[in-house]
C-alpha positions in Angstrom: 104.9 78.7 99.6 107.4 81.6 99.4 104.8 83.9 97.9 102.4 83.1 100.8 105.2 84.1 103.3 105.9 87.3 101.4 102.2 88.1 101.4 101.9 87.4 105.1 104.9 89.7 105.8 103.3 92.5 103.7 100.0 92.0 105.6 101.8 92.2 109.0 103.7 95.3 107.9 100.4 97.0 106.8 98.8 96.1 110.1 101.8 97.4 112.1 101.7 100.7 110.2 98.0 101.0 110.7 98.4 100.4 114.4 101.2 102.9 114.7 99.1 105.5 112.8 96.1 104.9 115.1 98.4 105.1 118.1 99.7 108.5 116.9 96.1 109.8 116.3 95.0 108.7 119.8 98.2 110.2 121.3 97.6 113.4 119.4 94.1 113.7 120.7 95.0 112.8 124.2 97.9 115.3 124.4 95.8 117.9 122.4 98.5 118.4 119.8 95.9 118.4 117.1 93.7 121.1 118.7 95.7 124.0 117.2 98.4 124.8 114.7 100.6 126.2 117.5 100.2 123.1 119.6 101.2 120.9 116.7 104.1 123.2 115.8 105.4 123.1 119.4 105.2 119.3 119.4 107.1 119.1 116.1 109.7 121.6 117.1 110.9 119.1 119.7 112.0 116.9 116.8 114.2 119.6 115.2 115.5 118.6 111.8 113.9 115.2 112.2 110.4 116.7 111.9 110.6 117.2 108.1 112.3 113.9 107.6 109.6 112.1 109.6 107.0 113.9 107.6 108.6 113.0 104.2 108.8 109.3 105.4 105.2 109.5 106.5 104.1 110.8 103.1 106.1 108.1 101.3 104.6 105.4 103.5 101.1 106.7 103.0 101.6 106.1 99.2 103.0 102.6 99.7 100.3 101.7 102.3 97.3 103.7 101.2 95.5 103.9 104.5 94.7 107.6 104.5 93.6 109.8 101.6 96.7 111.6 100.3 95.0 115.0 100.7 95.1 114.7 104.5 98.8 114.4 104.5 99.3 117.1 101.9 97.1 119.5 103.9 99.0 118.6 107.0 102.3 119.4 105.4 101.1 122.8 104.2 99.7 123.7 107.6 102.7 122.4 109.6 105.6 123.6 107.4 104.1 126.5 105.5 103.3 126.7 101.8 106.8 126.5 100.3 108.4 123.9 102.6 105.2 122.0 102.9 105.0 121.7 99.2 108.6 120.5 98.9 108.2 118.0 101.7 104.9 116.7 100.3 106.5 116.5 96.8 109.6 114.6 97.9 107.6 112.2 100.1 104.9 111.5 97.6 107.3 111.0 94.7 109.5 108.7 96.8 106.5 106.7 97.8 105.2 106.5 94.3 108.5 105.1 93.0 108.6 102.6 95.9 105.0 101.5 95.0 106.1 101.1 91.4 109.1 99.0 92.4 107.1 96.9 94.8 104.6 96.1 92.0 107.4 95.3 89.7 108.6 92.7 92.2 105.3 91.3 93.4 103.0 91.9 90.5 99.2 91.7 90.8 99.3 89.9 94.1 100.3 93.2 95.9 97.5 95.1 94.1 95.0 92.4 95.1 96.1 92.6 98.7 96.0 96.4 99.0 93.1 97.6 96.9 89.5 96.8 96.5 88.4 94.8 93.5 86.3 97.7 92.1 89.5 99.5 91.3 91.0 96.5 89.5 88.0 96.3 87.2 87.9 100.0 86.5 91.6 100.5 85.6 92.9 97.1 84.5 91.6 97.9 81.0 94.1 100.8 80.9 97.0 98.3 80.9 95.8 96.8 77.7 95.8 100.2 75.9 99.0 100.9 73.9 98.8 104.5 75.2 98.9 103.4 78.9 101.8 105.8 79.5 99.7 108.8 78.3 96.7 107.7 80.3 98.8 107.3 83.3 100.5 110.7 82.9 97.1 112.4 82.5 95.8 110.7 85.6 98.8 111.9 87.5 98.5 115.5 86.3 94.7 115.7 86.7 93.0 114.5 89.9 90.8 112.1 88.1 92.0 108.7 89.5 93.5 107.1 92.5 97.2 107.9 92.1 98.5 105.3 94.6 96.7 102.5 92.9 97.9 103.7 89.5 101.5 103.7 90.7 101.2 100.1 91.6 99.3 99.3 88.4 102.1 101.0 86.3 104.5 98.6 88.1 102.7 95.6 86.6 103.2 97.0 83.0 106.2 97.2 80.8 106.7 100.8 81.7 110.3 101.5 82.6 111.4 103.0 85.9 112.9 106.0 84.1 109.6 106.7 82.2 107.6 106.3 85.4 109.9 108.5 87.5 109.8 111.2 84.8 106.0 111.2 84.7 105.8 111.3 88.5 108.4 114.1 88.9 106.9 116.2 86.2 103.2 115.4 86.9 102.9 115.5 90.7 103.4 119.2 91.1 100.2 119.9 89.1 
């Protein structure tokens, strides 16, 4: 009974985040902040120091609730904040979200993966967890854009991989 309630809460949270994101997109189109880089910068300047914080939180959330392809957020960060700061904000947000996804999977196991991802991914990558070199496969997948990173962060959380090993792989592999 308790796991059904947790799953319902996760589903409600995912729906709320999706609705908030759709609202922001509609708002951005309506106010024309997405029509030019200068319009978007002017909008974000209103938030001052909170703009990068909001962006980092957004990047973390988009890993935990993979609604958008990560490339969209990464490109947005580079356009909005420039190459150096955009890279840093993307890196911090994505690494934070990756660690959160790992910890959520440690807590909820396969149930969370089944509720967030399509079965095709399960079938394709579950075999990796049976391999004694899962850590190596995971690190290579993080370094090279060959696999869905968000899914693999959750999948790693269902293995015996430690948080320290996972975090090191993410921190060292994500910049590539």
